[in-house]
PAKOL-151867 format. One record per residue (C-alpha): residue number from 1; chain; x, y, z. Coordinates in steps of 0.5 Angstrom, whole numbers, plus 2048, in hexadecimal, padded with zeros to 3 digits. Example, Ala and Ser with C-alpha at 12.3 -4.5 7.8 and 13.67 -1.06 7.14 Angstrom:
// PAKOL-151867
@seq=1; mol=A; c1=819; c2=7F7; c3=810 .
@seq=2; mol=A; c1=81B; c2=7FE; c3=80E .
// end
This chain:
// PAKOL-151867
@seq=1; mol=A; c1=7D7; c2=7E8; c3=7D6 .
@seq=2; mol=A; c1=7D6; c2=7EA; c3=7DE .
@seq=3; mol=A; c1=7DD; c2=7E7; c3=7DF .
@seq=4; mol=A; c1=7E1; c2=7EC; c3=7DB .
@seq=5; mol=A; c1=7E2; c2=7F2; c3=7DF .
@seq=6; mol=A; c1=7E4; c2=7ED; c3=7E5 .
@seq=7; mol=A; c1=7E9; c2=7E9; c3=7E0 .
@seq=8; mol=A; c1=7EC; c2=7F0; c3=7DE .
@seq=9; mol=A; c1=7ED; c2=7F2; c3=7E5 .
@seq=10; mol=A; c1=7F0; c2=7EC; c3=7E7 .
@seq=11; mol=A; c1=7F5; c2=7EC; c3=7E1 .
@seq=12; mol=A; c1=7F7; c2=7F3; c3=7E3 .
@seq=13; mol=A; c1=7F9; c2=7F1; c3=7EA .
@seq=14; mol=A; c1=7FF; c2=7EE; c3=7E6 .
@seq=15; mol=A; c1=802; c2=7F5; c3=7E5 .
@seq=16; mol=A; c1=801; c2=7F7; c3=7EC .
@seq=17; mol=A; c1=808; c2=7F9; c3=7EE .
@seq=18; mol=A; c1=80D; c2=7F7; c3=7F4 .
@seq=19; mol=A; c1=80F; c2=7FF; c3=7F4 .
@seq=20; mol=A; c1=808; c2=801; c3=7F7 .
@seq=21; mol=A; c1=80B; c2=7FF; c3=7FE .
@seq=22; mol=A; c1=810; c2=804; c3=7FF .
@seq=23; mol=A; c1=80B; c2=80A; c3=7FD .
@seq=24; mol=A; c1=806; c2=807; c3=802 .
@seq=25; mol=A; c1=80C; c2=807; c3=807 .
@seq=26; mol=A; c1=80D; c2=80E; c3=806 .
@seq=27; mol=A; c1=806; c2=810; c3=808 .
@seq=28; mol=A; c1=807; c2=80C; c3=80E .
@seq=29; mol=A; c1=80E; c2=810; c3=810 .
@seq=30; mol=A; c1=80A; c2=816; c3=80E .
@seq=31; mol=A; c1=805; c2=814; c3=814 .
@seq=32; mol=A; c1=80B; c2=812; c3=819 .
@seq=33; mol=A; c1=80F; c2=819; c3=817 .
@seq=34; mol=A; c1=809; c2=81D; c3=818 .
@seq=35; mol=A; c1=807; c2=81A; c3=81F .
@seq=36; mol=A; c1=80E; c2=81B; c3=821 .
@seq=37; mol=A; c1=80E; c2=822; c3=81F .
@seq=38; mol=A; c1=808; c2=823; c3=822 .
@seq=39; mol=A; c1=80B; c2=823; c3=829 .
@seq=40; mol=A; c1=810; c2=828; c3=827 .
@seq=41; mol=A; c1=80C; c2=82D; c3=823 .
@seq=42; mol=A; c1=805; c2=82C; c3=827 .
@seq=43; mol=A; c1=802; c2=829; c3=821 .
@seq=44; mol=A; c1=7FC; c2=824; c3=823 .
@seq=45; mol=A; c1=7FF; c2=81D; c3=823 .
@seq=46; mol=A; c1=7F8; c2=81A; c3=821 .
@seq=47; mol=A; c1=7FA; c2=81D; c3=81A .
@seq=48; mol=A; c1=800; c2=819; c3=819 .
@seq=49; mol=A; c1=7FD; c2=812; c3=81C .
@seq=50; mol=A; c1=7F7; c2=813; c3=817 .
@seq=51; mol=A; c1=7FC; c2=814; c3=811 .
@seq=52; mol=A; c1=800; c2=80E; c3=814 .
@seq=53; mol=A; c1=7FA; c2=80A; c3=815 .
@seq=54; mol=A; c1=7F8; c2=80B; c3=80E .
@seq=55; mol=A; c1=7FF; c2=809; c3=80B .
@seq=56; mol=A; c1=7FE; c2=803; c3=80F .
@seq=57; mol=A; c1=7F7; c2=801; c3=80C .
@seq=58; mol=A; c1=7FA; c2=802; c3=805 .
@seq=59; mol=A; c1=800; c2=7FE; c3=807 .
@seq=60; mol=A; c1=7FB; c2=7F8; c3=809 .
@seq=61; mol=A; c1=7F7; c2=7F9; c3=802 .
@seq=62; mol=A; c1=7FE; c2=7F9; c3=7FE .
@seq=63; mol=A; c1=800; c2=7F3; c3=802 .
@seq=64; mol=A; c1=7FA; c2=7EF; c3=800 .
@seq=65; mol=A; c1=7FA; c2=7F1; c3=7F9 .
@seq=66; mol=A; c1=801; c2=7EF; c3=7F8 .
@seq=67; mol=A; c1=800; c2=7E9; c3=7FC .
@seq=68; mol=A; c1=7FA; c2=7E8; c3=7F7 .
@seq=69; mol=A; c1=7FF; c2=7E9; c3=7F1 .
@seq=70; mol=A; c1=804; c2=7E4; c3=7F4 .
@seq=71; mol=A; c1=7FE; c2=7DF; c3=7F4 .
@seq=72; mol=A; c1=7FB; c2=7E0; c3=7ED .
@seq=73; mol=A; c1=801; c2=7E2; c3=7E9 .
@seq=74; mol=A; c1=807; c2=7DF; c3=7EC .
@seq=75; mol=A; c1=80C; c2=7E0; c3=7E6 .
@seq=76; mol=A; c1=80A; c2=7E8; c3=7E6 .
@seq=77; mol=A; c1=80C; c2=7E8; c3=7ED .
@seq=78; mol=A; c1=813; c2=7E5; c3=7EC .
@seq=79; mol=A; c1=815; c2=7E9; c3=7E6 .
@seq=80; mol=A; c1=814; c2=7EF; c3=7EB .
@seq=81; mol=A; c1=81A; c2=7EC; c3=7F0 .
// end
């Protein structure tokens, strides 16, 4: 009975979509744009660096989750291609 939540969580991983990656790259792009705009408009550059760093962290988490999906549910990953 204690394995039931873990099993449900693992089964939910098969629905993790590859379409998450473009959204994450948008966050990174926002951070880079903010950083570049800061030079022209006098906005502090650390704000853009923080956003880009946050996006990079989300990207790594997304990469790990999709890698786990590919290992545990290869057929589900192949149907997305």
